[in-house]
TIDOLO-131296 format. One line per field, with one value per residue (C-alpha): x, y, z. Coordinates in steps of 0.02 Angstrom, whole numbers, padded with zeros to 5 digits. Layout:
residues N
c1 <- (X ...)
c2 <- (Y ...)
c3 <- (Z ...)
This chain:
residues 309
c1 <- (-00018 00069 00120 00057 00219 00343 00523 00676 00841 00886 00737 00661 00484 00467 00429 00250 00227 00077 00009 -00107 -00286 -00287 -00478 -00478 -00649 -00584 -00474 -00604 -00721 -00580 -00552 -00718 -00741 -00583 -00642 -00814 -00720 -00617 -00748 -00830 -00698 -00663 -00834 -00836 -00703 -00704 -00897 -00915 -01067 -01002 -00908 -00789 -00732 -00893 -00872 -00727 -00801 -00925 -00862 -00807 -00922 -00981 -01154 -01127 -01007 -01168 -01276 -01175 -01133 -01343 -01355 -01239 -01332 -01476 -01391 -01315 -01482 -01591 -01466 -01451 -01668 -01674 -01561 -01614 -01788 -01752 -01672 -01811 -01957 -01828 -01847 -02054 -02078 -01990 -02075 -02188 -02321 -02412 -02482 -02293 -02288 -02421 -02378 -02223 -02282 -02401 -02272 -02167 -02305 -02357 -02198 -02124 -02292 -02305 -02142 -02039 -02053 -02250 -02196 -02083 -02242 -02356 -02219 -02200 -02399 -02431 -02496 -02647 -02691 -02644 -02598 -02562 -02474 -02507 -02379 -02418 -02487 -02600 -02784 -02741 -02684 -02574 -02430 -02380 -02470 -02315 -02377 -02322 -02274 -02148 -02106 -02108 -01981 -01936 -01762 -01859 -02002 -01848 -01774 -01946 -02000 -01810 -01794 -01960 -01952 -01780 -01817 -01947 -01814 -01686 -01802 -01801 -01620 -01595 -01717 -01638 -01471 -01543 -01635 -01492 -01376 -01427 -01558 -01449 -01336 -01470 -01546 -01363 -01373 -01528 -01482 -01308 -01467 -01446 -01612 -01651 -01603 -01418 -01447 -01469 -01356 -01198 -01240 -01367 -01317 -01129 -01132 -01277 -01171 -01103 -01262 -01314 -01179 -01172 -01338 -01355 -01205 -01306 -01464 -01338 -01266 -01450 -01499 -01368 -01439 -01622 -01570 -01593 -01789 -01787 -01760 -01963 -01992 -01864 -01719 -01563 -01454 -01350 -01449 -01578 -01419 -01360 -01532 -01551 -01382 -01440 -01609 -01517 -01359 -01453 -01306 -01395 -01283 -01104 -01202 -01283 -01104 -01037 -01174 -01163 -00967 -00983 -01097 -00970 -00856 -00960 -01018 -00828 -00796 -00952 -00906 -00705 -00801 -00916 -00773 -00655 -00816 -00860 -00665 -00707 -00846 -00791 -00655 -00664 -00767 -00738 -00743 -00557 -00585 -00558 -00404 -00372 -00337 -00157 -00144 -00218 -00096 00069 00024 -00034 00140 00258 00169 00108 00062 -00037 -00225 -00337 -00496)
c2 <- (-00007 00156 00281 00452 00531 00631 00575 00665 00584 00540 00417 00524 00586 00782 00898 00957 01142 01209 01340 01461 01482 01646 01723 01922 01935 01935 02077 02182 02190 02215 02377 02412 02416 02507 02654 02641 02641 02785 02904 02873 02920 03069 03139 03117 03194 03337 03370 03546 03478 03351 03486 03368 03533 03537 03347 03336 03501 03403 03229 03249 03383 03338 03344 03214 03101 03113 03041 02911 02856 02835 02744 02614 02609 02572 02443 02341 02359 02321 02175 02106 02114 02020 01877 01849 01860 01756 01610 01613 01606 01456 01363 01379 01364 01185 01154 00991 01089 01159 01322 01367 01325 01415 01571 01585 01569 01699 01841 01796 01802 01952 02034 01990 02029 02225 02345 02403 02599 02562 02473 02631 02746 02636 02625 02814 02847 02696 02830 02889 02691 02680 02841 02744 02598 02474 02360 02232 02071 02013 02033 02078 02234 02346 02429 02553 02675 02764 02887 02821 02992 03005 02800 02783 02924 02925 02811 02682 02687 02640 02522 02423 02435 02390 02242 02156 02156 02078 01966 01884 01855 01788 01660 01587 01607 01513 01388 01342 01310 01200 01081 01074 00984 00814 00730 00599 00725 00774 00580 00543 00691 00642 00450 00516 00586 00779 00874 00970 01133 01067 00973 01152 01222 01107 00988 01095 01269 01241 01157 01261 01418 01380 01390 01563 01662 01703 01767 01832 01955 02003 02052 02157 02257 02272 02319 02440 02526 02524 02622 02781 02726 02796 02978 02960 02978 03091 03011 03086 02972 02987 03025 03144 03238 03257 03311 03454 03509 03530 03606 03747 03753 03687 03576 03397 03327 03336 03298 03169 03087 03116 03003 02881 02876 02831 02692 02608 02630 02542 02422 02371 02355 02236 02133 02102 02057 01932 01864 01820 01758 01632 01571 01547 01427 01346 01258 01075 01096 00981 01116 01222 01369 01531 01620 01809 01949 01950 01766 01796 01957 01865 01703 01841 01919 01778 01641 01720 01541 01496 01543 01524 01400)
c3 <- (00004 -00053 00084 00101 00186 00092 00130 00103 00049 00219 00235 00361 00351 00326 00482 00454 00443 00532 00416 00514 00422 00345 00398 00332 00391 00562 00520 00447 00561 00713 00592 00599 00787 00799 00667 00764 00943 00881 00815 00975 01093 00981 00978 01196 01205 01080 01081 01205 01265 01383 01487 01573 01669 01760 01783 01863 01983 02037 02046 02222 02272 02449 02405 02273 02407 02548 02406 02362 02532 02546 02399 02471 02637 02538 02428 02577 02695 02577 02512 02687 02704 02534 02582 02758 02681 02543 02644 02758 02595 02515 02678 02705 02493 02518 02667 02664 02790 02633 02748 02734 02570 02509 02614 02551 02371 02394 02452 02305 02178 02248 02256 02100 02004 02049 02019 02138 02093 02140 02300 02337 02325 02416 02553 02557 02569 02696 02815 02700 02741 02924 03008 03155 03191 03338 03392 03532 03528 03363 03417 03589 03654 03576 03668 03571 03440 03328 03200 03037 02956 03098 03094 02904 02831 02670 02671 02779 02655 02517 02639 02645 02468 02410 02546 02530 02346 02339 02472 02335 02193 02334 02388 02221 02215 02377 02324 02150 02254 02370 02262 02168 02296 02290 02402 02457 02539 02662 02680 02744 02857 02946 02952 03072 03188 03123 03105 02978 03019 03066 02898 02817 02882 02888 02736 02606 02621 02616 02452 02348 02405 02229 02130 02257 02239 02056 02037 02213 02150 02007 02114 02225 02065 02023 02182 02161 02007 02065 02220 02108 02100 02282 02212 02171 02350 02390 02446 02440 02362 02221 02059 02167 02242 02070 02032 02154 02084 01912 01944 02003 01887 01723 01689 01682 01561 01668 01836 01753 01684 01855 01928 01788 01849 02045 01982 01855 02004 02132 02010 01974 02150 02177 02005 02081 02260 02166 02064 02234 02315 02163 02178 02347 02348 02183 02287 02254 02099 01955 01833 01857 01960 01834 01835 01903 01794 01843 01816 01629 01612 01662 01543 01408 01431 01474 01372 01221 01152 01310 01298 01437 01402)
C-alpha cells in the first residue's frame, strides 16, 4: 500500500509545518470596530456638550459624595433584608407544611408581580392607609401607637420597598441552590441523627452556595442601580443629589455623567468581590477555577502561546 508520507533523501519523513488559516474577515471586523470606537471616543472628548470641566468640578462635591453614601447604605441594608428573607421564604417554600409553602408562594407571587417603583410609592404613602400603627400582641392589646409619618420616613420607605421586593427574588435564587444539592446528602445527614435545620446549615447550604453566589452578586449590582428609583420618594441618594444640583445650575448632562462614573466605580468593586467569592466557593469543584486578571496578564506576557480556556 503506498505511503502518503513524503520522505527526504535521508529516509526520514519531513516535519509537518502548520500554516495558520487566514481569516481576513476577522481583521476586517476588527478594523471596523476600531474605527467606530475611535469615532465615539473622539466625539466624547471633543464635543463641548459633555463639559468635562464641570464633571471634574462635581465629581468629589460633598453633596454628590453624601448621595453616594446613601446609595451604598440603601444597597447594603436592602440586600441584607433580601438575603435573610430569601433564605426564610425558600425554606418555607420547600417545607412539607402546605400552609408555610402556600404563604411563601403568595409572598413571592405578589412582590415579583408588582413593580418595585409602585411598592416604593406605596410604602412612602402608607400613612394614608394607616395613619397610626399599632405594635403589640396580634388580636390583643397594643402597646405602642407610633405615627406612620414619623416612623416611615422616606429613607425607611426606600429600605422597605427595596428589601421586601428583593426578598422575593432571593427566595427563588436560594430555592434553586437548595434543590441543586443531591437529595442523598440530606438523607445521609438525617441518618446520622442531624435535624432538618442542622442538615440545612451544615450540609445543604454550603454546597448550594456555588449556585447561589453568582445570581446573588448580579442582584447586588442590580440593587445598587435600582436604588436610583428612591429619588422618586425624595430620598437624597446619588441620582437625587445630582438632580438637586442641576435643577439650580441647569447643567444636567455633566451631572448625569458624574453620577454614571460613580455607579461604574461601585459596580466595578462589586464585580471584583463577586469574582473572588465565586472562586472561594468553587474550591473542590470538578470544573477548573477561573484565573484572576493578574494571572491572565502574566500568561499573556510571559506565555504568549498559552490561551486560557
